[in-house]
C-alpha positions as CSV (number, residue, x, y, z in Angstrom):
1,M,-49.8,82.6,-64.3
2,L,-46.1,83.4,-64.2
3,E,-44.1,80.2,-64.1
4,R,-41.3,79.8,-61.6
5,T,-38.8,77.0,-60.9
6,G,-39.4,74.5,-58.2
7,A,-36.6,76.0,-56.2
8,Q,-38.1,79.5,-56.4
9,V,-41.5,78.1,-55.3
10,L,-39.8,76.3,-52.4
11,V,-38.3,79.6,-51.2
12,D,-41.7,81.3,-51.7
13,C,-43.1,78.6,-49.5
14,L,-40.5,79.3,-46.8
15,L,-41.4,83.0,-46.8
16,A,-45.1,82.1,-46.6
17,Q,-44.5,79.9,-43.5
18,G,-42.6,82.8,-41.8
19,V,-39.1,81.3,-42.1
20,T,-36.4,83.9,-41.3
21,T,-33.4,81.7,-40.8
22,A,-32.1,78.4,-42.2
23,F,-29.0,76.4,-41.4
24,G,-26.9,74.3,-43.7
25,V,-23.9,73.3,-45.7
26,P,-24.0,74.3,-49.4
27,G,-24.1,71.4,-51.9
28,E,-24.3,70.9,-55.6
29,S,-27.5,68.9,-55.4
30,Y,-29.5,72.0,-54.4
31,L,-27.7,74.8,-56.3
32,A,-31.1,76.0,-57.6
33,V,-32.3,76.6,-54.0
34,L,-29.2,78.5,-53.1
35,D,-29.7,80.7,-56.2
36,A,-33.3,81.3,-55.2
37,L,-32.3,82.1,-51.6
38,Y,-29.8,84.7,-53.0
39,D,-32.8,86.8,-54.2
40,V,-34.3,86.9,-50.7
41,A,-31.2,87.2,-48.6
42,D,-32.7,90.3,-46.9
43,R,-35.6,88.1,-45.6
44,I,-34.2,84.6,-45.0
45,R,-30.8,84.4,-43.4
46,M,-28.8,81.3,-44.6
47,V,-26.4,80.4,-41.8
48,P,-23.3,78.5,-43.3
49,N,-22.3,75.6,-41.1
50,R,-19.1,73.6,-41.1
51,Q,-20.7,70.1,-40.9
52,E,-24.2,68.9,-41.5
53,G,-24.5,67.4,-38.1
54,G,-23.9,70.9,-36.6
55,A,-26.5,72.4,-39.0
56,A,-29.1,69.8,-38.1
57,F,-28.4,70.3,-34.3
58,M,-29.0,74.1,-34.8
59,A,-32.3,73.5,-36.6
60,A,-33.4,71.1,-33.8
61,A,-32.4,73.6,-31.1
62,W,-34.2,76.4,-33.0
63,G,-37.4,74.4,-33.0
64,K,-37.1,73.6,-29.3
65,L,-36.4,77.3,-28.3
66,T,-38.9,79.1,-30.6
67,G,-41.6,76.5,-31.2
68,T,-41.4,77.1,-34.9
69,P,-39.8,74.6,-37.3
70,G,-36.0,74.9,-37.6
71,V,-35.0,74.7,-41.2
72,C,-31.9,72.9,-42.5
73,F,-30.6,72.3,-46.0
74,V,-28.0,69.6,-46.8
75,T,-26.7,67.9,-49.9
76,R,-27.5,64.3,-50.8
77,G,-25.8,61.2,-49.5
78,P,-23.0,62.1,-47.0
79,G,-24.6,65.4,-46.3
80,A,-27.9,63.8,-45.4
81,T,-26.4,61.0,-43.3
82,N,-24.3,63.5,-41.4
83,A,-27.5,65.4,-40.6
84,A,-29.3,62.3,-39.3
85,I,-28.1,63.0,-35.7
86,G,-30.0,66.3,-35.6
87,V,-33.1,64.5,-37.0
88,H,-32.9,61.9,-34.2
89,S,-32.4,64.6,-31.6
90,A,-35.4,66.6,-32.8
91,R,-37.5,63.5,-32.7
92,Q,-36.6,62.6,-29.1
93,D,-36.9,66.3,-28.1
94,S,-40.3,66.7,-29.8
95,S,-38.9,69.7,-31.6
96,P,-40.4,70.9,-34.9
97,M,-37.9,70.8,-37.8
98,V,-37.8,70.5,-41.5
99,L,-34.7,69.0,-43.2
100,F,-34.4,69.6,-47.0
101,V,-32.1,67.2,-48.7
102,G,-30.7,67.7,-52.2
103,Q,-31.3,64.5,-54.3
104,I,-30.2,62.9,-57.5
105,E,-32.3,63.5,-60.7
106,T,-35.4,61.4,-60.9
107,R,-34.2,59.6,-64.0
108,M,-31.2,58.3,-62.0
109,R,-33.3,56.4,-59.4
110,E,-32.5,52.9,-58.4
111,R,-29.2,52.8,-60.3
112,E,-27.1,53.5,-57.3
113,A,-26.2,56.9,-58.8
114,F,-23.5,59.1,-57.2
115,Q,-24.5,59.6,-53.6
116,E,-27.9,58.1,-54.1
117,V,-30.0,57.3,-50.9
118,D,-33.6,56.3,-50.5
119,Y,-34.6,59.0,-48.0
120,R,-38.0,57.6,-47.3
121,A,-36.3,54.3,-46.1
122,A,-33.3,56.0,-44.4
123,F,-35.3,58.6,-42.4
124,G,-38.6,56.9,-42.1
125,P,-37.9,55.5,-38.6
126,L,-36.3,58.7,-37.4
127,A,-38.7,61.4,-38.7
128,K,-42.4,62.1,-38.4
129,W,-42.5,62.0,-42.2
130,A,-39.9,61.4,-44.9
131,T,-40.8,62.1,-48.5
132,E,-39.5,63.1,-51.9
133,I,-41.0,65.7,-54.2
134,E,-41.5,64.2,-57.6
135,S,-42.9,67.1,-59.6
136,A,-42.4,70.9,-59.4
137,D,-46.2,71.1,-59.5
138,R,-46.3,69.5,-56.0
139,V,-43.6,71.7,-54.3
140,A,-46.1,74.1,-52.7
141,E,-48.4,71.3,-51.5
142,I,-45.7,69.1,-50.0
143,V,-43.8,71.9,-48.3
144,A,-47.0,73.2,-46.6
145,R,-47.7,69.6,-45.5
146,A,-44.2,69.3,-44.1
147,F,-44.6,72.4,-42.0
148,A,-48.0,71.2,-40.8
149,I,-46.7,67.8,-39.7
150,A,-43.6,69.2,-38.0
151,R,-45.8,71.4,-35.8
152,S,-48.9,69.3,-35.3
153,G,-49.7,66.8,-32.4
154,R,-46.3,65.8,-31.0
155,P,-43.9,68.2,-32.8
156,G,-41.0,66.7,-34.6
157,P,-38.7,66.5,-37.7
158,V,-39.8,66.1,-41.3
159,V,-37.4,65.2,-44.1
160,V,-38.1,66.3,-47.7
161,A,-35.9,65.2,-50.6
162,L,-35.4,67.6,-53.5
163,P,-34.4,66.0,-56.8
164,E,-32.3,68.3,-58.9
165,D,-34.5,68.2,-62.0
166,V,-37.6,69.0,-59.9
167,L,-35.9,72.1,-58.5
168,S,-35.0,73.3,-62.0
169,A,-38.3,72.5,-63.6
170,T,-41.0,75.2,-63.9
171,T,-44.5,75.3,-62.6
172,A,-47.5,77.7,-62.4
173,V,-48.5,76.4,-58.9
174,A,-47.7,79.1,-56.4
175,A,-46.9,78.9,-52.7
176,G,-49.9,78.7,-50.5
177,P,-50.6,80.6,-47.3
178,A,-49.1,79.8,-43.9
179,V,-50.4,76.6,-42.5
180,V,-52.7,76.9,-39.4
181,V,-52.2,74.0,-37.0
182,P,-55.1,73.2,-34.7
183,V,-54.3,72.9,-31.0
184,A,-55.8,69.8,-29.4
185,S,-58.2,71.0,-26.7
186,P,-59.9,69.0,-23.9
187,A,-63.6,68.4,-23.7
188,P,-65.2,70.1,-20.7
189,A,-66.1,66.7,-19.4
190,D,-62.4,65.7,-19.4
191,V,-61.6,68.8,-17.2
192,D,-64.5,67.9,-14.9
193,R,-63.3,64.3,-14.5
194,A,-59.7,65.4,-13.9
195,M,-60.7,67.7,-11.1
196,A,-62.9,65.0,-9.6
197,L,-60.0,62.5,-9.6
198,L,-57.7,65.1,-8.1
199,A,-60.3,65.8,-5.4
200,A,-60.2,62.1,-4.4
201,A,-56.4,61.9,-4.3
202,E,-54.3,62.2,-1.1
203,R,-50.9,62.3,-2.8
204,P,-51.3,63.7,-6.3
205,L,-48.2,64.5,-8.4
206,L,-47.8,66.5,-11.5
207,V,-45.3,65.2,-14.1
208,V,-44.6,67.5,-17.0
209,G,-42.7,67.2,-20.2
210,D,-41.9,69.7,-23.0
211,V,-44.0,69.7,-26.1
212,G,-43.6,73.4,-26.7
213,W,-45.4,75.2,-23.8
214,S,-46.5,78.8,-24.4
215,A,-45.9,81.4,-21.7
216,A,-49.6,81.3,-20.8
217,A,-49.5,77.5,-20.4
218,R,-46.4,77.8,-18.1
219,A,-48.2,80.4,-16.1
220,G,-51.3,78.2,-15.9
221,L,-49.2,75.3,-14.7
222,R,-47.7,77.3,-11.9
223,A,-51.0,78.8,-10.8
224,F,-52.7,75.4,-10.9
225,A,-50.0,73.6,-9.0
226,E,-49.6,76.2,-6.3
227,A,-53.4,76.7,-5.8
228,N,-54.0,72.9,-5.5
229,R,-50.8,72.2,-3.5
230,I,-49.5,69.6,-5.9
231,P,-45.7,69.0,-6.3
232,V,-44.4,69.1,-9.8
233,V,-41.5,67.1,-11.2
234,C,-40.2,67.7,-14.7
235,D,-39.1,65.1,-17.3
236,F,-35.5,64.7,-18.4
237,R,-34.0,68.0,-19.4
238,C,-37.4,69.7,-19.1
239,Q,-36.9,71.5,-15.8
240,D,-37.3,74.9,-17.4
241,V,-41.0,74.2,-18.0
242,L,-41.9,75.4,-14.5
243,D,-40.1,78.3,-12.9
244,N,-38.0,76.7,-10.3
245,A,-38.8,79.5,-7.9
246,S,-42.3,78.1,-7.6
247,P,-42.9,76.5,-4.2
248,A,-44.5,73.6,-6.2
249,Y,-41.3,72.8,-8.0
250,A,-39.9,69.5,-6.7
251,G,-37.1,68.7,-9.1
252,D,-36.4,66.7,-12.3
253,A,-37.2,63.1,-13.0
254,G,-34.3,62.6,-15.4
255,L,-31.1,60.5,-15.0
256,G,-29.8,60.1,-11.4
257,K,-33.1,61.0,-9.7
258,A,-32.8,62.5,-6.2
259,P,-34.2,60.2,-3.6
260,H,-37.1,62.5,-2.8
261,V,-38.1,62.6,-6.5
262,R,-38.1,58.8,-6.7
263,A,-40.2,58.7,-3.5
264,L,-42.8,61.2,-5.0
265,L,-43.1,59.0,-8.1
266,E,-43.4,55.8,-6.2
267,E,-45.8,57.0,-3.5
268,A,-48.2,59.1,-5.6
269,D,-51.8,57.8,-5.6
270,L,-52.6,59.9,-8.7
271,I,-50.3,61.2,-11.4
272,L,-51.4,64.0,-13.7
273,A,-49.0,63.8,-16.6
274,V,-48.9,66.7,-19.1
275,G,-46.8,66.7,-22.2
276,T,-44.7,63.7,-21.3
277,M,-44.5,60.3,-22.9
278,F,-43.1,58.4,-19.9
279,S,-39.7,57.7,-21.4
280,E,-37.3,55.0,-20.3
281,I,-35.4,57.6,-18.3
282,L,-38.4,59.0,-16.5
283,T,-39.7,55.5,-15.6
284,E,-36.3,53.9,-14.7
285,A,-36.5,51.5,-17.7
286,Y,-40.2,51.1,-17.1
287,T,-39.7,49.7,-13.6
288,L,-41.1,52.5,-11.4
289,F,-44.7,51.9,-12.2
290,G,-46.8,48.8,-12.9
291,L,-47.4,47.8,-16.5
292,P,-49.6,48.4,-18.3
293,K,-51.7,49.8,-15.4
294,M,-49.9,52.0,-12.9
295,R,-50.4,51.5,-9.2
296,A,-51.4,55.2,-9.1
297,R,-54.4,56.5,-11.0
298,L,-53.2,58.1,-14.2
299,I,-54.5,61.2,-15.9
300,H,-52.4,61.5,-19.1
301,A,-52.8,64.7,-21.2
302,Y,-50.9,64.8,-24.5
303,P,-51.5,66.5,-27.9
304,A,-51.0,63.4,-30.0
305,E,-53.5,60.5,-29.8
306,A,-50.8,57.9,-30.6
307,E,-49.0,58.6,-27.4
308,L,-52.0,58.1,-25.1
309,N,-52.3,54.5,-23.8
310,R,-49.1,53.6,-25.7
311,V,-47.2,52.3,-22.7
312,Y,-49.4,53.0,-19.7
313,T,-53.1,52.6,-19.8
314,A,-54.6,55.8,-18.4
315,D,-57.6,56.1,-16.2
316,L,-58.3,59.4,-18.0
317,P,-56.5,60.0,-21.3
318,I,-57.0,63.6,-22.5
319,L,-56.1,64.5,-26.0
320,A,-54.9,68.1,-25.3
321,H,-52.0,70.4,-25.7
322,P,-50.7,72.0,-22.5
323,D,-51.5,75.4,-24.1
324,A,-55.2,74.5,-24.1
325,L,-55.4,72.4,-21.0
326,M,-53.5,74.4,-18.4
327,P,-55.4,77.7,-18.6
328,L,-58.6,75.7,-18.1
329,L,-57.3,73.8,-15.1
330,A,-55.9,77.0,-13.6
331,A,-59.3,78.7,-13.9
332,R,-61.0,76.0,-11.8
333,P,-61.4,76.5,-8.0
334,P,-58.8,74.5,-6.1
335,R,-59.6,70.9,-5.2
336,P,-61.4,70.4,-1.9
337,G,-58.9,70.0,0.9
338,A,-56.0,71.4,-1.2
339,A,-54.6,73.2,1.8
340,A,-53.8,69.8,3.5
341,G,-51.2,69.2,0.9
342,E,-49.2,72.3,1.9
343,A,-46.7,70.4,4.1
344,R,-46.1,67.8,1.4
345,V,-45.4,70.4,-1.3
346,A,-43.1,72.4,1.0
347,A,-41.2,69.3,2.0
348,A,-40.7,68.3,-1.6
349,H,-39.5,71.8,-2.6
350,A,-37.1,71.9,0.4
351,A,-35.7,68.5,-0.5
352,W,-35.0,69.8,-4.0
353,E,-33.3,72.8,-2.6
354,A,-31.1,70.6,-0.4
355,S,-30.2,68.4,-3.4
356,L,-28.5,71.4,-5.1
357,A,-25.7,71.4,-2.6
358,T,-22.4,69.7,-3.5
359,P,-19.4,68.8,-1.4
360,P,-16.0,70.4,-2.1
361,Q,-14.6,68.9,-5.3
362,P,-11.1,67.4,-5.8
363,G,-8.5,69.5,-7.6
364,G,-8.0,73.2,-8.0
365,L,-11.2,74.1,-9.7
366,D,-14.5,73.3,-8.0
367,M,-17.4,73.1,-10.5
368,G,-19.9,73.5,-7.6
369,A,-18.5,76.9,-7.0
370,V,-18.6,77.7,-10.7
371,V,-22.3,76.8,-10.9
372,R,-23.0,78.9,-7.8
373,H,-21.3,81.9,-9.4
374,L,-23.3,81.4,-12.6
375,Q,-26.5,81.3,-10.5
376,A,-25.6,84.6,-9.0
377,V,-24.7,86.5,-12.2
378,L,-26.8,85.0,-15.0
379,P,-29.7,87.3,-16.1
380,A,-33.3,86.2,-16.1
381,D,-33.3,85.6,-19.9
382,A,-30.2,83.4,-19.9
383,I,-30.2,80.3,-22.1
384,L,-28.2,77.3,-21.0
385,T,-27.2,74.6,-23.5
386,N,-25.3,71.3,-23.2
387,G,-24.5,68.2,-25.1
388,A,-24.1,64.8,-23.3
389,G,-21.7,63.7,-20.6
390,N,-21.3,63.8,-16.8
391,F,-20.4,67.4,-17.0
392,S,-24.0,68.3,-17.8
393,I,-25.0,67.2,-14.3
394,W,-23.7,70.5,-13.1
395,S,-26.1,72.6,-15.0
396,N,-28.9,70.1,-15.2
397,K,-29.0,69.1,-11.5
398,H,-27.5,72.0,-9.6
399,L,-28.7,75.2,-11.3
400,R,-32.1,76.9,-10.6
401,F,-34.0,77.7,-13.8
402,T,-35.9,80.8,-12.7
403,G,-37.6,83.7,-14.4
404,G,-37.4,83.2,-18.1
405,M,-34.2,81.0,-18.2
406,R,-34.3,78.2,-20.7
407,L,-32.5,74.9,-21.0
408,L,-31.6,73.4,-24.4
409,G,-30.2,69.9,-23.8
410,P,-30.8,66.8,-26.0
411,Q,-33.1,64.2,-24.6
412,S,-31.4,61.9,-27.2
413,G,-28.2,62.1,-25.2
414,A,-26.3,63.3,-28.3
415,M,-22.8,64.5,-27.8
416,G,-21.9,67.7,-29.6
417,Y,-25.4,69.3,-29.3
418,G,-24.4,72.1,-26.9
419,L,-22.3,74.4,-29.1
420,P,-24.6,74.3,-32.2
421,A,-27.6,74.9,-29.9
422,A,-25.9,77.9,-28.3
423,I,-25.1,79.4,-31.7
424,A,-28.8,78.9,-32.9
425,A,-30.1,80.4,-29.6
426,K,-27.8,83.4,-30.0
427,I,-29.1,83.9,-33.6
428,A,-32.7,83.6,-32.5
429,R,-32.3,85.8,-29.4
430,P,-29.2,88.0,-30.0
431,D,-29.7,90.0,-26.8
432,A,-29.9,87.0,-24.5
433,C,-27.0,85.7,-22.5
434,V,-26.3,82.2,-24.0
435,V,-23.9,79.9,-22.1
436,C,-22.9,76.4,-23.4
437,L,-21.6,73.9,-21.0
438,A,-19.5,71.2,-22.8
439,G,-17.2,68.4,-21.9
440,D,-13.8,68.0,-23.6
441,G,-15.0,65.0,-25.6
442,D,-18.4,66.5,-26.2
443,F,-17.0,69.8,-27.4
444,Q,-14.8,68.1,-30.0
445,M,-17.8,66.5,-31.7
446,T,-18.8,69.9,-33.2
447,M,-16.0,72.2,-32.2
448,Q,-15.6,73.3,-35.9
449,E,-18.9,75.2,-35.6
450,L,-16.9,78.0,-33.8
451,G,-16.3,79.0,-37.4
452,C,-20.0,79.3,-37.9
453,A,-20.3,81.5,-34.9
454,L,-17.4,83.7,-36.2
455,Q,-18.9,84.1,-39.6
456,A,-22.5,84.6,-38.3
457,G,-21.2,87.3,-35.9
458,V,-22.8,85.8,-32.8
459,A,-21.1,85.5,-29.4
460,P,-22.1,82.6,-27.1
461,I,-20.0,81.7,-24.1
462,V,-18.6,78.2,-24.0
463,L,-17.4,76.6,-20.8
464,V,-15.4,73.5,-21.7
465,V,-15.1,71.2,-18.7
466,N,-11.8,69.4,-19.4
467,N,-11.1,66.3,-17.3
468,G,-9.2,64.5,-20.1
469,S,-11.8,61.7,-20.2
470,Y,-15.0,60.4,-21.6
471,G,-16.3,60.7,-18.1
472,T,-19.7,59.0,-18.4
473,I,-18.2,55.9,-20.0
474,R,-15.4,55.9,-17.5
475,M,-18.0,56.0,-14.7
476,H,-19.8,53.0,-16.1
477,Q,-16.5,51.1,-16.6
478,E,-15.5,51.8,-13.0
479,R,-18.9,50.5,-11.8
480,T,-19.3,47.5,-14.0
481,Y,-15.7,46.4,-14.9
482,P,-13.5,47.6,-12.1
483,G,-9.8,47.4,-12.8
484,R,-10.5,47.0,-16.6
485,V,-10.7,50.7,-17.7
486,G,-9.7,51.4,-21.3
487,F,-10.3,53.7,-24.3
488,T,-11.8,56.5,-22.2
489,D,-8.7,58.8,-21.8
490,I,-8.6,61.8,-24.1
491,V,-5.4,63.6,-25.3
492,N,-6.8,67.0,-26.0
493,P,-5.6,69.9,-28.2
494,D,-5.0,73.4,-26.8
495,F,-8.6,74.6,-26.6
496,V,-7.5,78.1,-25.8
497,A,-5.4,78.2,-29.0
498,V,-8.1,76.7,-31.0
499,A,-10.7,79.2,-29.9
500,A,-8.3,82.1,-30.4
501,A,-7.7,80.9,-33.9
502,Y,-11.4,81.2,-34.6
503,G,-11.4,84.8,-33.2
504,L,-13.0,84.2,-29.8
505,H,-11.8,85.4,-26.5
506,A,-10.2,82.4,-24.8
507,E,-8.8,81.6,-21.4
508,R,-7.8,78.5,-19.4
509,V,-9.1,78.5,-15.8
510,E,-7.3,76.2,-13.4
511,R,-8.3,77.6,-10.0
512,T,-11.8,78.3,-8.6
513,A,-10.7,81.8,-7.5
514,G,-10.0,82.7,-11.1
515,F,-13.4,81.8,-12.6
516,A,-15.5,84.9,-11.7
517,A,-13.2,87.4,-13.3
518,A,-12.7,85.1,-16.4
519,F,-16.4,84.8,-16.8
520,E,-16.9,88.6,-16.7
521,R,-14.2,89.0,-19.4
522,A,-16.1,86.3,-21.4
523,R,-19.4,88.2,-21.1
524,A,-17.7,91.4,-22.2
525,S,-16.3,89.8,-25.4
526,R,-18.0,90.9,-28.6
527,T,-16.9,87.8,-30.4
528,G,-17.9,85.1,-27.9
529,A,-15.6,83.2,-25.6
530,V,-14.3,79.8,-24.7
531,L,-13.2,79.2,-21.1
532,E,-11.4,75.9,-20.6
533,L,-12.1,74.7,-17.1
534,M,-9.4,72.3,-15.9
535,V,-11.2,69.7,-13.7
536,D,-9.6,66.8,-11.8
537,T,-10.5,63.4,-13.2
538,E,-11.4,62.4,-9.7
539,S,-14.3,64.8,-9.9
540,L,-16.3,62.3,-11.9
541,T,-19.7,63.3,-10.7
542,P,-20.7,66.1,-8.3
543,K,-21.2,63.8,-5.3
544,R,-19.0,60.7,-6.2
545,T,-15.3,60.6,-6.8
546,L,-13.7,58.3,-9.3
547,S,-11.9,56.4,-6.4
548,A,-15.2,55.9,-4.5
549,L,-16.9,54.5,-7.6
550,R,-14.0,52.2,-8.3
551,A,-14.0,51.0,-4.7
552,E,-17.8,50.3,-4.9
553,G,-17.3,48.4,-8.2
554,E,-14.5,46.3,-6.7
555,A,-16.6,45.5,-3.6
556,R,-19.5,44.3,-5.8
557,A,-17.1,42.2,-7.9
558,M,-15.7,40.6,-4.7
559,A,-19.2,40.0,-3.4
560,G,-20.2,38.4,-6.7
561,A,-17.1,36.1,-6.6
C-alpha cells in the first residue's frame, strides 16, 4: 500500500468523519498537519483564530449547534493551556469536540523539553478522553475512537496529542470509514413503566436538558407534553429545546429561577427528567430535592449510564437518548385524566409569560425595550449567543425562543464565549441571523476574534452592553459586603473605534429611541456590526437596581450586627 505521513493520514481521517471546518492558531509543533490541510483546502476550511481560547470556544459552539464534533488545532504548551477553557465549556455543555494538540517529539519526553506538557494528566479531568498518539500506525485507529467518544453517550470533548515525529513518520495504515455511534434506546418495558407512573401522578413535571436533540425529538417532546398536559421547564441555558410558543413551556430552571418555576419543581409529585444531569444550578446547590431520594418520584432518562443514579436515585432510570425516547412517548395515547392538568399547564405558561415583563430601567437606554424590539424583528432561524455576566439575563430570561431559534450560551459560565460562538454559528449557518449579546468585560476576553470574523468573511451582530463594570461580581459584593466594593469598575476602550478598525460597522447607542434604526443598519452591514449599548450602572439586573441591592445588603448587615 502507498505509505503516507501520520499527518496526511490524520487529515484523511477528518475527511472520512465528514469534517468540513476546523478552528485553530497555527503552530510549529503541527506544521506537518498544516501542510496536509493545504492539499484539501477545498474540502476542509481551516479558520485562523487570534487566540487558542477563542478557537476552542468556536469548536465547542460548533458541536453544540450542529451535533457534530467541533475540531480545533493548537500548538503545544501555551497553545494547549489557552484552549483549556473551551474544553471545559464543551464538557459542561455536553458538546462534542475534538482538540488536536501539537506535541514534542517522543524522544524528548520527561525531560521538560520546550513547552512540554503531559496532556493525559492536564486534560484528563476536563475531557471525556485525553490521549497521545505514539505511532503513525495508530493514527487512524485513535482518531476514529476520538470521534466516537466525542459523540457517544453524553457528548463531550476529546483531546489528542500529536508528537511531531509521529506526524512526519510514514505508515501504510489508511483512514477508516466514518464511525457509527449507536443511539441508546429504551426497552419497551421502560416506556410502559414510565406511562404507568405518569398515569398515577397528579402534578407531573418535565425537566429537560440539552444533549443534542434532533428536530424529531424536539417535535416529540412538544407533542407529548401538550397531549399529556405536563408543564416543561428547561435546564440552565437550554430553553431552546422546546419551542417557547408551546402552551406546555413553563420557563427555565437556571440561575435566578422565577417563583413559579421553583414552585413547579418543589410541588411536583413526579419528575420526568430527559437529557439533564441535575446540575448545581438546576437543583439550587442540591437543596431543592431530597438526597439521594427525591420527594417526588423520578423517571430519569439519559444516554450515558454513568449519569443515571449518580446524584439522585431514580424510581425508573432509563438509558436512552431523547432522539430515541421522545418519539416513542409521543406515539403513546395520553395518560388517563390528562385533561385535568389543563389549568395547571395554562397557569404555568401564563406565569412564564408574565415573568418576561420588566420595569423601566434607569438611564437613557432601556435594555427591556431593546429585547422587545429584538423579539419583534428577529427571524425564526436566529441564533443568539452570549458569554457570562448579568447582561445575559436579558436574552436568557426575557426573550422567547420560538420557531427554530437557537441559544448558544455556556453552562460553564465562561466569559468570552459569546463572540467566538457567534462567529462559529455564522460559519456553520451563513444565512442565519446571528446576534451575540456581550458585556463590556465579557467582550474583552475574546474581542480580538473580530479579526477572525473579518478574515473569515462572516458577519455576526454584536451588542456590547457597556455599564463600565463587572456587573455580576458587583452584584454579589453589594449583597454580601455592602459598602466594601472594589476591583469591579472597568475603564473601557472606545469599542466603536476598535470595531471599526477591524472593518465592522460600529455605532454607539445611548438612547432607547436610537436602537431600532441602529440595529437595522447593523443587519444591513455585509461585514458584521458592533453596537455599543450604553447602560446605566444602576441597571444591575432587569428587576433590581444597584441602589436597591446595596440597601438590602446593608439591612442584612445591620440585622446581623
